[in-house]
N, C-alpha and C positions, 0 to 999 in steps of 0.2 A: 474524297477525304484527304485533307492536306496534312503535311507534317507540321509539328509544333516548332517554333523558332528555336535554334540551337542553344541559346543561352538559357531558356526556360527548361529545355531538356536536361542541360547540365545541372541546373539546380535540382530538378526532380530526381536525377540519377544519384544525387548525394544520399538520398534516403529511400529511393523507390525503384521499382521495376518498370513502371508505366505511368505516363502522364496523359490525361484525357481532358479534352475540352468538349463540353456538352451544351446543348441548348436547354431551354427551360422545360422541355418535354423529355429530357434525358436522352436525346438522340446524340450519338457520338459524332461530333463535327470534325474533330482532329484528334489524332492519337500518335504517340511515338513510344518507342521502347520495345519491350517483349510483347508486342501486340498479339501475334499469332499464338504464342505459347501460353499467354495469360488469358486472352479472351476467346481464343479459338475461332477468330475471324480474320479475314484478309483485308488489309487496308489498301485502298486504292483511291486515286484522285476522283474517279467518277462514281464511287460507291454512294448509294443513298445512306443517310444517317442510320446507323444501327441502334436499336433500342437497348440502351445499357441495362435497363431494368429486367429485360428478358433473359439476361445472362446470370441473374441472381436467384437465390432461393426466396421463398415468400417472406421469410424473416428479414433477409437482406434488403428486399425491396422496401419493407416497412421502415427499416433503419435509414435508408438513403432518402426516402420521400419525407419522412418526419424531420430529419436533420436539415434537409435543403430549405425547408420553410423558415429556418432561423438564420440563414445566411444573409448578411446585409452589405457586404463589401468592406466592412470594417472588422469582421471577426473571422476566425478560422475554427474549424471543428475537426475532431479526431484525436487520437486514432480510434477507429471503429473496426471491429472484426466482421468481415463478410465472406461469403463463399461465391466464387466466380467461375464460370465455364459455360460453353455453349450447350444448348439443349441436347439431351441424350447422352451426355458425357458426365463423368464425375467432376464435381466442382471443387476447386482448391481454395483453401483459406488464404485470404489476404487482409492486410491492414490498410484502411483507406483514410486519407486526409482530404478535407473538402474546403473550398473557399470560393468566393466571388472576387472579382477585381472591381475597384470603384469606377474605372472607366469602361467596364464591360458588364453592365447589370443584366444583360440577357444571356450570360454564359455562366456555367459552373466549371470549376477546375478541380480535378481529382488527381491525387497521387496514390498509386497502389504499390504496396511493398509486401514482400514475403515476411512473415513474422520474425524469422531469425535475424533479419537485418536490423531489427529494433531491439534485439536482445530478448525477444519473447518467444514462446513456443505454444503451439496449440494444445499440447498435452497438459492436463490438469496437474498442478502440484498438490502436495498434501495440504489440506486446510491448515492454516496457521491461525492462532488465536492470541489473545492477550492484549494488554494495554498498548503496546507499541504498534501492533497492527491496526488497532482501532484508531489511534491518533493519526497514523499515516493515511488511513482511509478518509478520515474526516478532513484532513488538510487538503488532500487531493480533490475530494468532493466539493468542498467550499471553493477551491480554485476553479473547478469546472463550472460551478454555478455563476461565479462572477464573470468568467469568460463568455458564458452563454448569454446572460441576461443584460449585463451592464451596457446601457446605451442602445439596447436592441429591442425596439418596440415590437418588431415582428415576432421575435421569440416570445415576448411577453404575451402577445395575443394568442399564441398557439400552444403554449406549454402550461403544465401544472406541476406542482411539487406535492408528493404524498408522503406523509409521516406514517411509519408502521411500527407498532409496538406489540410485543408478546402479551397476550391477555393475562389477567391476574391468575397466578398459580402456575403459569407455564415457565419452566426453567429450561433454557436451551443449552445443549452441549455444542462443542465445536463443529461437529458435522451438521447439526441443524442450523447453526448460524450461517455456515457456508451455503447450505441448501437454500435458505431464504434469500441470501444476498444474490446468489446466482439466478434465482427465480425472478427477483425484482429487476435484475439487469436485463432479463429477457423482455420485460415490458418497457425498459427505460430507453431514453433517447440514445440512439447509436449503440445500444447494448452495453454502455459503460457509464451511465449516469445514476448508479445506485451505490450506496455505501452503508456499512454497519457503523452506527454512531456510538453504540454502547452494547453491552452484552445481549440485550434484548430489544434494541432500538435501531431502526433503519430509516432511510429516506431515499427517494428516487425522483428523477425528473422524467416526465413522459408527456406525450402528445395529448391534447384535449380530445375527448370523444367528438366524433363528427356530429354536426347538427342532426337531430332526430335519431341518432344511434343510441342504443341502450347503454347506460352508464355502467362501466366495469366495476363490479363489487370486488375489490382487491382482497378483502378479508375472506370472502367466500372462495375466491380462486386459489389463494394461498392455502387455505384449509384443505381444498380438494387435492392440491398438488403435493403438499408436504405433511398433511395431517396435523398441523400446528395451528392452534387457535390464536388469531391476532386481532388487534384493533387497528383501524386505518383512518386517517383524516387527510383529505385532499384540499390543497390551497391553490386557488386560481392565481397564476402569475400576474395577470392583468389587474385583478383586484388588489393584490399585494404591491403593485407598481414596482416590480423587480428590476425594471430597466433603470430606475433611479438608484444612484449609488448608495444613498443613505438608507433607502428601503431594503436594498440588498443586504447591507450590513445588519439591518434589523432582522431580516430573515435568518442570517447566520447566527445571530444571538438567540433567536427562537429555537433553532435547531440545537444549539448548545444546551439550552435549558431543557429541551425535550430529552436530550441524551442523558442529562443528569437527573431526570425525573423530578424536576422542580414543580412546585405547586402551580396548578393551572396549565401545565404543559403535557397533559395526558393526550394520547391520540384521540380518545373519545370526546375531548373537549375542544381541541384546536380548531376544527372545522367551523364550529359555531362562533368561536371567539377570534377568528382570523383577523378581521379588520381591526378589532380592538388591540390585539396583541401586536400586530405589525405597526399599527399607528403609534402605540405607546413606545415601542422600541425605537421607532424612527425619531420620535421626540428626544429620546435619550441620546441617540447618535448625533442629532442636530445640536443638542446641548453640549456634548463633548467636543464636537467640531468647533463650536464657538470658543471653547476653552483654547483649542489649538490655534485658531485663526487670530484671536484677539489677545492671546497670552493671558487669559483670565485665571491665573493661578499665582500663588505666592510661594516663596521658599522660606521655611523656618529652620532653625539650626539647633540641634541638641548636642551637648558636649559628651565626649567619650574620654574618660579619665583613666590615667595610669594608676592601678590599684596600689602599687608599692610606693611610687613617688608622690602620689596625690596631686599630680599635675594634669592639665588638660592636654591630651595627645592630639585629638582632632575633633571635628564636628560632623554629624550626619545631616545632610540636607534633606528635609522632608517637605512634601508638597501639601498645600492647602487650597481647596477650591471653595468658591461660593456655590454650594450644591444646589442644583435645580430641584424642584419639588418632587420629581419622580425618582430621585436617587437619595438614599437615606444616610449614606456614610462615605467617608473618604475611601475606605477599603472597597466598598461596592463600586465606586466610580472607577477605580483602577481595574478591578476585576472585569467590569463591563468593557473597558477599553481593550483589555486583552482578548475578550471573547469576540469583539467585532473587528479586530485587526487594526485598531488605531494606536495600540501601545507603542509601536516603534516610532511613530511620529511624535507622541508625547514624550518618550524618553529622549528623543533628539532635542526637543524644546527645553527639557529640564537640564540636559547636559550643557547646552549653549548658555542657558541662564546662569548655571553654576560657574562656568568658565568666565563669563562676564563679571560675576561677583568677585572671583579670585583676582582678576585683572584690576578691578577697582581697589581691592585691598592692597595689592602690590603697589599701586600708585600712591596709596596712603601710607606706605612704609611697613605694612605688616600683613602677611598672607599666611593664615593658619592652614592646617590640613582640613580638607572637606571630602567626605565620602558621598558619592551621588548614587542613588538607586537606579538600577537598570534591570528591566524584566528579563528573566531567562528566555522568555519567548522572543523578545526583541533580539537577543544575542544569537538566537537560532535562525534569524532571518538574514540571508546572505547579503542583501542590499544594505540593511541597517549596519551590519558588521563592517562592511567595506567603508561606509561613510564614517562610522565611529573611529575605526583605525586611522583613517585619513585625518580626522579632527585631532586625535591624540598625537599623531606625528607632527601636526602643525602646531601643537602646544606642548611639545616635549619638555620644555623648560618647567612645566608645571608638575612633572612626575613626582616631585617630593611633596606636592601640596594637594594632589587630586588622586582619589582612589575610586574604584568601581565596586559597588556593592550589589551582588546579584540577589534579586528578590523574585518571589513566585507566589502566586495565589492558588495555583494548581500544579500537579506533578508535571515535571518536565521529563518526557520520555526519551528524547533523542540526546542522551548525555554525551555521546561521542562527538556530535556536531558542536554542542555547547563547549565541550572540552577543548576542541580545536580553536574555538573562538577565544577562549581564555588564554590559550598559548600565545595567540597573536597579540592580545592586549598586554600580557606580561612581557613579551619580547620587546615591545616598544619602551617598557620600563615602568609601567603603571601597576600598582598593587591591586589585587582582587580579593574582596571579602565575600563570603557566603553567608547570607542572612538566615536567621531563624532555624539554625541547625537543630534537628531533633523534632521539629514540628511537622506532623503529617508526613508529607512525601519526602522531605529533606532528611534522608537517613545516611547510613554508612556507605551505601552504594554511590552516593554523591562524592564522598571523599575519595573513593577508589577511582572514579572516572574524571574528577575535576581537580586540577592542581591549583590550589588557592594559597594566598598568603595568610589569611586569617579567616576565622569563622565566628559567627555570633550565636551563642547558645540561647535557644528560645526561652523566653521568660516563664513559660509553663513549668520548667524544671527549677526555676529559681524562686518563684513567688512563695512556695510553701516549703522550701528547703530547710528553713530554720527548724521546723517541727516535723518534717516528713523524712524518715530514714531512707525510704526508697528513692526519693528525689535526690538526696545527697549521694546515694550510691551511683545513680545515673550521671550526676555531675562529675564525680570523681573519675568514672570510666571515660567520659568525654575528654576531660582535661588530660588524663594520662595518655590517651590515644593521640591527641593533638601534640603533646610534648614529644612523643615518640616520632611523630611525622614532621616535627619542626614547624607546626602551624600555630600562629598566635591566636589566643582566645579572647573573646569579648562577651561579658555577661550582660544580658538585657534585663529590663524591668527591676533594677535595683531601687527599692523604695525606702529602705531604712539603713541606718549605720550597721545594724546586725548583718544584713544581707551583704554589704560591702566587705565587712571583716571576714565573713564566712568564705566568700569567693576569693578574697586575697589569700587567705590561709590555705585554700585548696590549690592555689597556683594559677588562678585565672589572671590573665595579664591586664585586661582593661574592663571598665564597667560603664554602663549607660543606664539611666533611669532618673526618676523624679528626685531621688535623693541628691543627685549631682546637679540637676537642673532640667526644667521643662523646655520644650522647643520654643524658641523665640525668634523674632525677626532680626535681632542683633546677635552677633557671635559673642555671647556673654561667658566669660571665664568664671567658673564657679569657685567659691571658697570651700576647700575640702578640709575636713578635720575628722579623721577616724583612725 
């Protein structure tokens, strides 16, 4: 048994205790590091290959064998938890990373690390619940899905994705949620490809049943183990063509819809409708990708008016698509882009188009202010933020003409990360607006976490404010709060002169709505008289 070359050993020791080179039968060909203390075996040049699987528990062997089937030379897997030690002795927990190298298709390479080196511990922490945990679980799970399947036909042939939902009438507490998630992880690839997607919705990736083997009835197994009645639907990765990028995005969208309990996405229905659901969603992804690649969208501009001066302060740039037949509205198109992870690319395209428009207006001798919409989800993406800040720094002379307006179609849970992003944008000198304040998720906790220059009061509070005393009370409280915080206010959905006068008298700074002007391809300055 030979030593691994020093440079590889150095890389491995950055994160691990042991580096192994194995043949395709899991015989240890080369090893270095804490071999004796980790594996309980002696490494020598004349040793016959030791069977690595013989050093593992039954569950560990299943994890390694199933995971190895998905290695292609282009992907890496891990971290997985396994227990290692020679027969007859106590086995110790390790975290394992696995890969093949493109030039060595007949070898596996493993790095084994003690959990504490990765900031983890074998001890169970108290179960945590709530929307933040769920969103973190979903994000990590979707990332693992993409890493496992994208461009990996072998994984596609060997793996399945199972949707799990609590049966009607079952209400899960935090302990039960954790119990089901842990149980699903015990079935999942590597022991870490399961996630809770909603309060009573889960999904996990696992190996296909062997040919001729009895199919596992997950609903029955979970009922036996936890006493909780569930429904389960299994999707064949090959049937869903998950190695294709657009099909993978379609699967992510399907999982999002399942988590939201959208119509047609119950566990009891998904298995029968798999081909149709994935096919339809893949068409949606392709349609949106066409928008990105061909720039198949236009910008229209709606004026924002200073309510005391009656002058146009700036315009909001709004996107318009030629909608494909399977998407019903502009809002649905944006929401879909968020769910499938294409919204950062789209926001980048819109930002570039807006900057181009401002440059054209500058050359013509007049550049008004334009606010461009950017999804809060995009701003929570580190790569997008890095690119955006770079673009803003490169166009710093536009800081008096360009503002960022944060939009969202679903609640943003990582407000700390988003808050840090806004600090970077404002540090460059660009103003930041918060859209639709008071609508759904966008509440007072946003103002506490996010430092913004202006917020737009959602039109639901304005539309009936003329006749509704409660809406007027909410409006006054929002305006007073913003005045105390030094935040500029913009009222949306101003449809009549009465609305404009009411908001002006309440102290709202700016107004937007059909009374002042509809969105148009040109930057039309309205004639204001109120």
